[in-house]
C-alpha positions as CSV (number, residue, x, y, z in Angstrom):
1,M,9.6,40.2,-41.0
2,G,5.7,38.6,-41.0
3,T,7.2,35.6,-43.1
4,D,9.9,34.7,-40.6
5,S,7.2,35.1,-37.8
6,T,4.7,32.7,-39.5
7,Q,7.1,30.4,-40.1
8,N,8.5,30.4,-36.3
9,N,4.6,30.0,-35.7
10,V,4.3,26.9,-38.0
11,D,7.9,25.5,-36.7
12,N,6.4,26.0,-32.8
13,L,3.2,24.2,-33.6
14,N,4.8,21.6,-35.3
15,N,6.7,21.0,-32.6
16,V,4.2,20.8,-29.9
17,I,2.4,18.4,-32.2
18,H,5.1,16.1,-32.5
19,E,5.8,16.5,-28.5
20,D,1.9,15.6,-27.8
21,C,2.1,12.8,-30.3
22,R,5.2,11.1,-28.7
23,H,3.7,12.1,-25.4
24,F,0.3,10.2,-26.2
25,R,1.9,7.2,-27.4
26,N,3.7,6.4,-24.8
27,K,0.6,7.2,-22.5
28,K,-0.8,4.5,-24.7
29,K,2.4,2.3,-24.8
30,A,2.4,2.0,-21.1
31,Y,-1.0,1.8,-20.6
32,L,-1.5,-1.3,-23.0
33,K,1.7,-2.4,-21.3
34,A,0.0,-2.8,-18.1
35,K,-3.1,-4.3,-19.5
36,I,-1.0,-7.2,-20.7
37,E,0.3,-7.7,-17.5
38,E,-2.9,-7.6,-15.9
39,L,-4.7,-10.1,-18.1
40,E,-1.2,-12.4,-17.9
41,T,-1.9,-12.2,-14.4
42,N,-5.4,-12.9,-14.4
43,S,-5.0,-15.9,-16.7
44,K,-2.3,-17.4,-14.5
45,I,-4.5,-16.9,-11.4
46,K,-7.2,-19.1,-13.3
47,I,-4.8,-21.7,-14.7
48,L,-3.6,-22.2,-10.9
49,G,-7.3,-22.6,-9.5
50,T,-8.2,-25.0,-12.2
51,C,-5.0,-27.1,-11.4
52,I,-5.9,-27.2,-7.8
53,R,-9.5,-28.0,-8.5
54,A,-8.5,-30.8,-10.6
55,S,-5.8,-31.8,-8.1
56,M,-8.3,-31.9,-5.6
57,T,-10.8,-33.8,-7.2
58,L,-7.9,-36.3,-8.1
59,R,-7.4,-36.6,-4.3
60,R,-11.3,-37.4,-3.9
61,V,-11.0,-40.0,-6.6
62,T,-8.4,-41.5,-5.3
63,I,-9.3,-41.5,-1.8
64,L,-12.7,-43.5,-2.8
65,G,-10.4,-45.9,-4.3
66,L,-12.0,-45.2,-7.5
67,I,-8.6,-44.9,-9.3
């Protein structure tokens, strides 16, 4: 009876470890996905700002008749 009980405890511990690993792996994936989306959004905002500034500069130059 002692061996079966010990084996059950080992099996239960292995199951808990496996479930915990899966849980934290999924949390890490979700965090990384959100972080990547945030960085992509920030990058798009920066690129858009650069385009707007370039467009405004081009308008100023055009208005001044430099081109």
